[in-house]
N, C-alpha and C positions, 0 to 999 in steps of 0.2 A: 406561451413559453412557460415552462415549469420553473418553480422556485428552486434556487440553488440550496441543496440540503446539507451543505457543509457544517452549518451551525445549528442543526436541529438537535434536540435533546435525545440522548440515548439512555437506556436503562442502566442502572449501576452494574448489573451483571454483564451487559454487553461491553461496557467500558472496561470492566475487569478482564473479560475474555480477550479483548483487543490488546490490552496492556500486557497480558501474559504471552500472547502470540509474539508481540514485538520483542519482549524480553528474551524468549526462547530463541528466536531467530537471531537477534543481535549477539547472544551468547555464543551461538554456533559459529559465527563468522567474525567475532571480535569487533562488532559495530555497535555503538551505543544506541539505546532506544531513542534518544533525542535526534540523532542523525537519521534514523529510520523515519521518524515522524516528519522531519524536514524534507526528506525525499518524497514522502507521500504528499505533503502540502504543495511542494513544487510541481509534482506531476499533475495534481488537480488543477492548479492555476494554469499551467501550460496547456493542458488538453481542453480545459473549459473555454478557452478562446475560440476553439474550432467546433466543439460539440458539447451537448449536454450529456453529463454522465451521472450514473447512480453511485454516489460516493459511499452510501451505506453498505453496498454490496461489493465494493471494490476490494480486491485482495492484492497485496504486494508481498512477495516472498523473495528473500535472498538465500540462495543455496550454495554450498561449497560442493562442487562435483568432484567425484573421485573416478579415476580411470586407471584400472589395473594397478592398484596400490599406490599410485601417485596422486597427490592432491593437486587439483587445478584451481584456477582463480574462481572466486564467487561469481554467480550469475544472478541477475535480477529478473524475476518473472512477475508480470502484472496481469491481472484479470480485471478489466474495467468495463462494466456494462454501459453501453452507449444508448442513451434515450432518444437523442435527436442530433442531426448534423446541421450545423449553422452554415449559411451561405453568405 
């Protein structure tokens, strides 16, 4: 079984890049970076009960979709690489 990589050290440039992404996303949909980080942590905890995932390459994006000039509700998109399924 692989070690859970949630607490592994990241380079300062990777941390800065991640924070900038979170800030830009949260600004677009009026969601604070703290809330985005809590969503990510909750997803990791929930999914890790059932499968091993690659947290370092996990991407979570909140988008506000537009349809013919009308603004629609935000959508959450997640790309979570699965390493192994637990049984």
